[in-house]
C-alpha positions in Angstrom: -42.1 -86.0 16.2 -43.2 -83.5 18.9 -41.8 -80.4 20.5 -39.7 -80.6 24.1 -38.7 -77.2 24.4 -37.7 -74.0 23.0 -34.8 -71.5 23.3 -37.2 -68.6 24.5 -36.3 -67.7 28.3 -39.3 -66.0 30.4 -38.3 -63.2 32.5 -41.2 -64.2 35.1 -42.3 -67.4 36.5 -45.3 -68.6 34.6 -47.5 -69.2 37.5 -50.6 -69.8 35.3 -49.1 -72.2 33.0 -47.9 -74.0 36.0 -51.5 -74.0 38.0 -53.3 -74.8 34.8 -51.0 -77.9 34.3 -51.7 -79.0 38.3 -55.2 -78.6 37.8 -55.5 -80.4 34.6 -53.8 -83.1 35.7 -55.5 -83.5 38.9 -59.0 -83.6 37.5 -57.7 -86.3 35.0 -56.4 -88.3 38.1 -60.3 -88.0 39.4 -61.8 -88.7 36.5 -59.9 -91.0 34.7 -61.3 -94.7 34.4 -59.4 -95.8 37.0 -60.7 -93.8 39.7 -64.5 -94.6 38.6 -65.8 -92.6 41.4 -65.9 -89.3 39.7 -66.7 -90.5 36.0 -70.2 -88.9 36.3 -67.8 -85.6 36.4 -66.3 -85.9 33.2 -69.3 -86.7 31.0 -71.3 -83.7 33.1 -68.4 -81.7 31.9 -67.5 -82.7 28.4 -68.9 -80.2 25.5 -71.8 -81.6 23.3 -72.1 -79.8 20.1 -75.6 -80.7 19.7 -76.9 -79.5 23.1 -75.1 -76.1 22.7 -76.8 -75.8 19.1 -80.2 -76.2 21.1 -79.2 -73.5 23.7 -78.5 -76.0 26.9 -75.3 -77.3 28.1 -73.6 -74.4 27.9 -71.5 -74.9 31.1 -69.6 -77.3 28.8 -67.9 -74.3 26.6 -66.0 -74.0 30.0 -65.6 -77.2 31.4 -64.5 -79.3 28.8 -61.2 -77.5 28.7 -60.0 -79.2 31.8 -61.0 -83.0 30.9 -59.3 -85.2 28.9 -59.8 -88.8 27.4 -56.7 -90.7 28.0 -53.1 -90.5 29.3 -51.5 -89.4 26.1 -54.3 -86.9 25.7 -53.4 -85.1 28.6 -49.5 -86.0 28.1 -49.5 -83.9 24.7 -51.6 -81.3 25.7 -49.5 -80.4 28.7 -46.1 -80.7 26.7 -47.6 -78.2 24.2 -48.8 -75.6 27.5 -45.6 -76.1 29.2 -43.5 -75.4 25.8 -45.1 -72.3 24.5 -47.8 -71.0 27.2 -44.9 -69.7 29.4 -43.5 -66.8 27.0 -47.1 -65.8 26.6 -47.5 -65.4 30.2 -44.8 -63.2 30.4 -45.7 -61.0 27.5 -49.4 -61.0 28.7 -48.6 -61.2 32.4 -50.4 -63.9 34.4 -54.1 -62.5 34.5 -53.6 -61.5 30.8 -52.8 -64.9 30.0 -55.5 -66.6 31.5 -57.9 -64.8 30.2 -56.2 -64.9 26.3 -56.3 -68.8 27.5 -60.1 -69.2 28.3 -61.1 -67.2 25.1 -59.2 -69.2 22.6 -60.5 -72.2 24.3 -64.0 -70.5 24.2 -63.4 -69.6 20.4 -62.1 -73.2 19.6 -65.0 -74.5 21.0 -67.0 -72.2 18.7 -65.5 -73.3 15.8 -65.7 -77.3 16.5 -69.9 -76.6 16.8 -69.9 -74.7 13.7 -68.2 -77.4 11.4 -70.2 -80.0 13.1 -73.3 -78.4 14.8 -75.6 -81.5 15.7 -72.7 -84.3 16.8 -73.7 -86.0 19.8 -70.3 -86.8 20.2 -68.6 -85.6 23.6 -65.7 -83.1 23.2 -63.2 -82.7 25.9 -59.4 -81.5 26.3 -57.5 -78.2 26.6 -56.1 -78.8 22.8 -58.2 -75.9 21.5 -57.3 -73.4 24.2 -53.3 -74.5 23.5 -53.7 -74.2 19.9 -54.6 -70.6 20.9 -51.8 -70.2 22.6 -49.7 -71.4 20.0 -51.3 -69.2 17.0 -50.2 -66.2 19.5 -46.7 -67.7 19.9 -46.4 -68.1 16.2 -47.2 -64.3 15.6 -44.9 -62.7 18.2 -41.9 -65.1 17.8 -41.9 -66.6 14.2 -38.4 -67.3 14.4 -37.9 -68.4 17.8 -35.9 -71.8 18.0 -37.8 -74.9 18.8 -36.4 -78.2 19.7 -38.4 -81.2 18.0 -37.7 -84.8 18.9 -38.1 -87.2 16.2 -38.4 -91.0 17.0 -38.3 -94.1 14.7 -38.9 -97.4 16.5 -35.9 -97.2 18.7 -33.7 -94.4 17.3 -34.4 -90.8 18.4 -33.1 -87.4 17.5 -33.3 -84.1 18.3 -34.0 -80.7 16.0 -33.8 -77.6 16.2 -36.6 -75.6 13.9 -37.9 -72.3 13.5 -41.1 -71.9 15.4 -42.9 -70.7 12.2 -41.8 -73.9 10.5 -43.4 -76.1 13.6 -46.2 -74.2 14.5 -47.5 -73.6 10.3 -46.8 -77.5 9.8 -48.9 -78.0 12.8 -51.9 -76.0 11.7 -51.6 -77.2 7.9 -52.4 -80.5 9.4 -55.4 -79.8 11.3 -56.8 -77.5 9.0 -56.5 -80.3 6.0 -58.0 -83.0 8.3 -60.7 -80.3 9.3 -61.7 -79.6 5.6 -61.2 -83.5 4.8 -63.5 -84.6 7.2 -61.5 -86.7 9.5 -63.8 -89.6 11.3 -60.9 -90.1 13.6 -62.6 -89.0 16.6 -60.1 -85.8 16.7 -61.8 -82.2 17.1 -59.7 -80.8 14.2 -62.1 -77.9 14.0 -61.5 -77.0 17.3 -57.8 -77.1 16.8 -57.6 -74.7 13.4 -60.2 -72.5 15.3 -58.2 -72.0 18.6 -55.1 -71.7 16.5 -56.7 -68.7 14.2 -58.2 -67.1 17.6 -54.6 -67.1 19.0 -53.5 -64.8 16.1 -56.4 -62.5 16.2 -56.7 -62.2 20.2 -52.5 -61.9 20.1 -53.3 -58.9 17.4 -53.6 -56.2 19.8 -50.5 -57.0 21.9 -48.2 -57.6 18.5 -49.4 -53.8 17.6 -48.6 -52.5 21.0 -45.4 -53.8 21.1 -44.6 -52.2 17.5 -46.3 -54.6 14.8 -44.2 -55.7 11.9 -41.6 -53.2 13.5 -41.0 -55.4 16.5 -40.4 -58.4 14.0 -37.9 -56.0 12.4 -36.0 -54.9 15.7 -35.4 -58.4 16.5 -35.3 -60.3 13.4 -38.3 -62.4 14.1 -36.5 -63.5 16.9 -38.0 -63.2 21.0 -36.5 -60.4 22.7 -34.8 -62.1 25.4 -31.0 -63.4 24.9 -31.6 -67.6 23.4 -30.8 -70.7 25.4 -28.4 -73.0 23.7 -28.7 -76.5 25.2 -25.8 -78.4 25.5 -24.9 -82.5 26.0 -24.4 -81.8 30.0 -27.7 -80.9 30.1 -26.6 -77.1 31.3 -28.7 -74.2 29.5 -25.9 -71.8 28.4 -27.5 -68.2 28.0 -26.2 -67.2 24.2 -26.7 -63.6 22.5 -29.0 -63.3 19.8 -27.4 -63.6 16.5 
């Protein structure tokens, strides 16, 4: 079960989101095991909490955001970035969104290091930065409609659910796994920390928009007319209700 699209159109082309996706995919292709030639770049760019705790390998705080451990890892991250990132870039502008994304990733890395400061397991992935994007999205558009693809064996169905349910459930899972000390190799502290960082980083913009008044004026929905997707796959613009 995962989000595939929202009903929240953007008013500007998300060049930064597109650029991040292209950059991440390109680096993945170069550093994947089948490439072999640049696997050293993957190892050099990963984040090692123990090293950071001792004040070395600091470049990993940034470079880890552009490396991934497998095809499903990068596919999931880029899908979430595509679904939720464009609306934040629309709100913050291209440069503002890039700064938000990078700061969110740094905060997520900090949360992972704080949760397990002496781990020697390398951490890679844009998940923390994208978690910040999700946190910012939740603050601005809690009632935006998001389409969820549910797959059970060979049966699939698309459900439309409010953003606060989708993102709130995702955050709860990350937080519970963090507190439960899950040992499946997923950086849950980074996910939870990035999400909370996104809420904090988006707060100044939210207040500039009017804070709770922004929610009241738009009913928690995006300020732009929503999109309804019909069976022909042609998007139909529909006014908010």
